[in-house]
OpenMM code with the backbone's topology and positions (N, CA, C; nanometers):
from openmm import Vec3, app, unit

residues = "MET ILE ILE ASP THR LEU PHE SER SER LYS THR ASP LEU TRP ALA THR PRO GLN GLU PHE PHE ASP GLU LEU ASP ALA GLU PHE HIS PHE THR LEU ALA PRO CYS ALA THR PRO GLU ASN ALA LYS CYS LYS LYS PHE TYR THR ARG GLN GLU ASN GLY LEU GLN LYS ASN TRP GLY GLY ALA ALA ILE ARG ARG THR ILE LEU ILE PRO ARG".split()
positions = [
    Vec3(0.0837, -0.1175, 0.0000),
    Vec3(0.0000, 0.0000, 0.0000),
    Vec3(0.0888, 0.1247, 0.0000),
    Vec3(0.0470, 0.2296, -0.0697),
    Vec3(0.1261, 0.3520, -0.0819),
    Vec3(0.1539, 0.4167, 0.0535),
    Vec3(0.0591, 0.4117, 0.1443),
    Vec3(0.0770, 0.4726, 0.2768),
    Vec3(0.1936, 0.4071, 0.3496),
    Vec3(0.2077, 0.2761, 0.3395),
    Vec3(0.3179, 0.2065, 0.4048),
    Vec3(0.4518, 0.2584, 0.3547),
    Vec3(0.4624, 0.2833, 0.2257),
    Vec3(0.5867, 0.3341, 0.1682),
    Vec3(0.6120, 0.4777, 0.2102),
    Vec3(0.5064, 0.5599, 0.2136),
    Vec3(0.5228, 0.6999, 0.2515),
    Vec3(0.5813, 0.7167, 0.3904),
    Vec3(0.5473, 0.6275, 0.4808),
    Vec3(0.5921, 0.6417, 0.6182),
    Vec3(0.7004, 0.5408, 0.6546),
    Vec3(0.7738, 0.4966, 0.5545),
    Vec3(0.8846, 0.4051, 0.5798),
    Vec3(1.0151, 0.4759, 0.5467),
    Vec3(1.1245, 0.4123, 0.5803),
    Vec3(1.2547, 0.4672, 0.5447),
    Vec3(1.3135, 0.3927, 0.4251),
    Vec3(1.2293, 0.3209, 0.3513),
    Vec3(1.2765, 0.2460, 0.2350),
    Vec3(1.3297, 0.3384, 0.1270),
    Vec3(1.2745, 0.4580, 0.1178),
    Vec3(1.3165, 0.5539, 0.0164),
    Vec3(1.2811, 0.6947, 0.0600),
    Vec3(1.3500, 0.7911, 0.0040),
    Vec3(1.3116, 0.9305, 0.0261),
    Vec3(1.2623, 0.9924, -0.1042),
    Vec3(1.2341, 0.9087, -0.2023),
    Vec3(1.1816, 0.9532, -0.3313),
    Vec3(1.0328, 0.9226, -0.3362),
    Vec3(0.9519, 1.0200, -0.3014),
    Vec3(0.8076, 1.0012, -0.2975),
    Vec3(0.7417, 1.0872, -0.4032),
    Vec3(0.6495, 1.0307, -0.4743),
    Vec3(0.5742, 1.1046, -0.5753),
    Vec3(0.4374, 1.1421, -0.5205),
    Vec3(0.3896, 1.2584, -0.5607),
    Vec3(0.2547, 1.2986, -0.5260),
    Vec3(0.1572, 1.2060, -0.5986),
    Vec3(0.0560, 1.1521, -0.5318),
    Vec3(-0.0421, 1.0675, -0.6001),
    Vec3(-0.1064, 1.1434, -0.7176),
    Vec3(-0.1217, 1.0758, -0.8302),
    Vec3(-0.1699, 1.1397, -0.9528),
    Vec3(-0.3048, 1.2095, -0.9346),
    Vec3(-0.3993, 1.1441, -0.8702),
    Vec3(-0.5321, 1.2026, -0.8522),
    Vec3(-0.5251, 1.3341, -0.7727),
    Vec3(-0.4435, 1.3343, -0.6686),
    Vec3(-0.4258, 1.4541, -0.5867),
    Vec3(-0.3604, 1.5658, -0.6687),
    Vec3(-0.2565, 1.5301, -0.7439),
    Vec3(-0.1907, 1.6287, -0.8304),
    Vec3(-0.2886, 1.6865, -0.9314),
    Vec3(-0.3677, 1.6012, -0.9952),
    Vec3(-0.4624, 1.6473, -1.0976),
    Vec3(-0.5607, 1.7504, -1.0415),
    Vec3(-0.6078, 1.7271, -0.9196),
    Vec3(-0.7014, 1.8217, -0.8568),
    Vec3(-0.6356, 1.9578, -0.8354),
    Vec3(-0.5139, 1.9587, -0.7836),
    Vec3(-0.4443, 2.0854, -0.7599),
    Vec3(-0.4015, 2.1509, -0.8905),
    Vec3(-0.3581, 2.0707, -0.9862),
    Vec3(-0.3139, 2.1241, -1.1146),
    Vec3(-0.4285, 2.1922, -1.1888),
    Vec3(-0.5501, 2.1435, -1.1732),
    Vec3(-0.6665, 2.2057, -1.2378),
    Vec3(-0.6841, 2.3494, -1.1894),
    Vec3(-0.6455, 2.3760, -1.0645),
    Vec3(-0.6580, 2.5107, -1.0100),
    Vec3(-0.5338, 2.5960, -1.0335),
    Vec3(-0.4150, 2.5374, -1.0143),
    Vec3(-0.2913, 2.6154, -1.0154),
    Vec3(-0.2097, 2.6064, -1.1445),
    Vec3(-0.2366, 2.5085, -1.2290),
    Vec3(-0.1685, 2.4939, -1.3589),
    Vec3(-0.0157, 2.4917, -1.3439),
    Vec3(0.0335, 2.3925, -1.2743),
    Vec3(0.1765, 2.3806, -1.2477),
    Vec3(0.2572, 2.3680, -1.3764),
    Vec3(0.3749, 2.4296, -1.3771),
    Vec3(0.4631, 2.4229, -1.4936),
    Vec3(0.6021, 2.3700, -1.4608),
    Vec3(0.6320, 2.3524, -1.3324),
    Vec3(0.7661, 2.3102, -1.2925),
    Vec3(0.7604, 2.2224, -1.1691),
    Vec3(0.8360, 2.1136, -1.1725),
    Vec3(0.8578, 2.0289, -1.0550),
    Vec3(1.0051, 2.0447, -1.0180),
    Vec3(1.0377, 2.1207, -0.9125),
    Vec3(1.1777, 2.1480, -0.8819),
    Vec3(1.2534, 2.0322, -0.8179),
    Vec3(1.1831, 1.9315, -0.7722),
    Vec3(1.2468, 1.8164, -0.7060),
    Vec3(1.1786, 1.6892, -0.7554),
    Vec3(1.2269, 1.6336, -0.8662),
    Vec3(1.1602, 1.5182, -0.9263),
    Vec3(1.2633, 1.4223, -0.9859),
    Vec3(1.2126, 1.3128, -1.0346),
    Vec3(1.2929, 1.2192, -1.1139),
    Vec3(1.2227, 1.2056, -1.2490),
    Vec3(1.2919, 1.1551, -1.3500),
    Vec3(1.2236, 1.1340, -1.4786),
    Vec3(1.1020, 1.0416, -1.4651),
    Vec3(1.1064, 0.9507, -1.3685),
    Vec3(0.9971, 0.8554, -1.3499),
    Vec3(0.8764, 0.9141, -1.2779),
    Vec3(0.8960, 1.0150, -1.1895),
    Vec3(0.7823, 1.0646, -1.1125),
    Vec3(0.7444, 1.2097, -1.1424),
    Vec3(0.8127, 1.2740, -1.2362),
    Vec3(0.7831, 1.4141, -1.2678),
    Vec3(0.6415, 1.4272, -1.3229),
    Vec3(0.5680, 1.5211, -1.2688),
    Vec3(0.4311, 1.5448, -1.3133),
    Vec3(0.4229, 1.6651, -1.4073),
    Vec3(0.5315, 1.7404, -1.4205),
    Vec3(0.5364, 1.8572, -1.5078),
    Vec3(0.6371, 1.8320, -1.6198),
    Vec3(0.6134, 1.8974, -1.7327),
    Vec3(0.7046, 1.8823, -1.8464),
    Vec3(0.8457, 1.9283, -1.8093),
    Vec3(0.8536, 2.0397, -1.7360),
    Vec3(0.9837, 2.0891, -1.6909),
    Vec3(1.0045, 2.0462, -1.5467),
    Vec3(1.1194, 1.9855, -1.5203),
    Vec3(1.1509, 1.9415, -1.3845),
    Vec3(1.3011, 1.9407, -1.3643),
    Vec3(1.3421, 1.9446, -1.2375),
    Vec3(1.4818, 1.9328, -1.1996),
    Vec3(1.4977, 1.8091, -1.1127),
    Vec3(1.6086, 1.7409, -1.1313),
    Vec3(1.6386, 1.6230, -1.0509),
    Vec3(1.7234, 1.6625, -0.9298),
    Vec3(1.7439, 1.5674, -0.8420),
    Vec3(1.8284, 1.5901, -0.7242),
    Vec3(1.9684, 1.6356, -0.7686),
    Vec3(2.0209, 1.5734, -0.8720),
    Vec3(2.1550, 1.6062, -0.9197),
    Vec3(2.1618, 1.7493, -0.9748),
    Vec3(2.0529, 1.7970, -1.0319),
    Vec3(2.0489, 1.9334, -1.0856),
    Vec3(2.0230, 2.0379, -0.9774),
    Vec3(1.9813, 1.9935, -0.8610),
    Vec3(1.9521, 2.0786, -0.7454),
    Vec3(1.8580, 2.1924, -0.7824),
    Vec3(1.7337, 2.1566, -0.8091),
    Vec3(1.6326, 2.2530, -0.8485),
    Vec3(1.6084, 2.3640, -0.7486),
    Vec3(1.6466, 2.3439, -0.6234),
    Vec3(1.6268, 2.4481, -0.5237),
    Vec3(1.7222, 2.5648, -0.5440),
    Vec3(1.8282, 2.5451, -0.6229),
    Vec3(1.9222, 2.6523, -0.6517),
    Vec3(1.9017, 2.7110, -0.7915),
    Vec3(1.8024, 2.6642, -0.8639),
    Vec3(1.7758, 2.7135, -0.9993),
    Vec3(1.6831, 2.8345, -0.9962),
    Vec3(1.6883, 2.9133, -1.1019),
    Vec3(1.5953, 3.0241, -1.1200),
    Vec3(1.4671, 2.9656, -1.1786),
    Vec3(1.3581, 2.9779, -1.1065),
    Vec3(1.2308, 2.9203, -1.1517),
    Vec3(1.1557, 3.0135, -1.2445),
    Vec3(1.2005, 3.1360, -1.2582),
    Vec3(1.1436, 3.2286, -1.3537),
    Vec3(0.9932, 3.2480, -1.3451),
    Vec3(0.9366, 3.2525, -1.2259),
    Vec3(0.7933, 3.2749, -1.2095),
    Vec3(0.7077, 3.1536, -1.2407),
    Vec3(0.7684, 3.0373, -1.2523),
    Vec3(0.6937, 2.9150, -1.2829),
    Vec3(0.5987, 2.8808, -1.1692),
    Vec3(0.4867, 2.8210, -1.2048),
    Vec3(0.3957, 2.7662, -1.1047),
    Vec3(0.4545, 2.6321, -1.0635),
    Vec3(0.4956, 2.6211, -0.9390),
    Vec3(0.5684, 2.5012, -0.8976),
    Vec3(0.4798, 2.3976, -0.8326),
    Vec3(0.5237, 2.2732, -0.8448),
    Vec3(0.4617, 2.1616, -0.7760),
    Vec3(0.5676, 2.1033, -0.6849),
    Vec3(0.5343, 2.0931, -0.5583),
    Vec3(0.6251, 2.0322, -0.4631),
    Vec3(0.5567, 1.9124, -0.4025),
    Vec3(0.6339, 1.8126, -0.3690),
    Vec3(0.5768, 1.6951, -0.3048),
    Vec3(0.5191, 1.7358, -0.1702),
    Vec3(0.4001, 1.6929, -0.1436),
    Vec3(0.3327, 1.7251, -0.0190),
    Vec3(0.3285, 1.5985, 0.0671),
    Vec3(0.3823, 1.6076, 0.1857),
    Vec3(0.3807, 1.4937, 0.2763),
    Vec3(0.2636, 1.5101, 0.3718),
    Vec3(0.1851, 1.4066, 0.3853),
    Vec3(0.0681, 1.4097, 0.4715),
    Vec3(0.1040, 1.3427, 0.6035),
    Vec3(0.0956, 1.4152, 0.7164),
    Vec3(0.1321, 1.3549, 0.8441),
    Vec3(0.0360, 1.2438, 0.8838),
    Vec3(0.0867, 1.1550, 0.9646),
    Vec3(0.0034, 1.0431, 1.0121),
    Vec3(-0.1103, 1.0921, 1.0948),
] * unit.nanometer
topology = app.Topology()
chain = topology.addChain("A")
for resn in residues:
    res = topology.addResidue(resn, chain)
    for name in ("N", "CA", "C"):
        topology.addAtom(name, app.Element.getBySymbol(name[0]), res)
């Protein structure tokens, strides 16, 4: 189950669930994922961990960030 993975230490690479992203994207129209992988990026433009998207110029892009839901 996805919840088990979210609250485990098996990985620190978590993707936002597609349905949840789609709901927010309908309102905010995201254009950039600053912390993604090619496998989990939900936006056409994204930065990987190696590219360090937190140090990039986002140029006013509407960003999507992974949202962690507390237990």
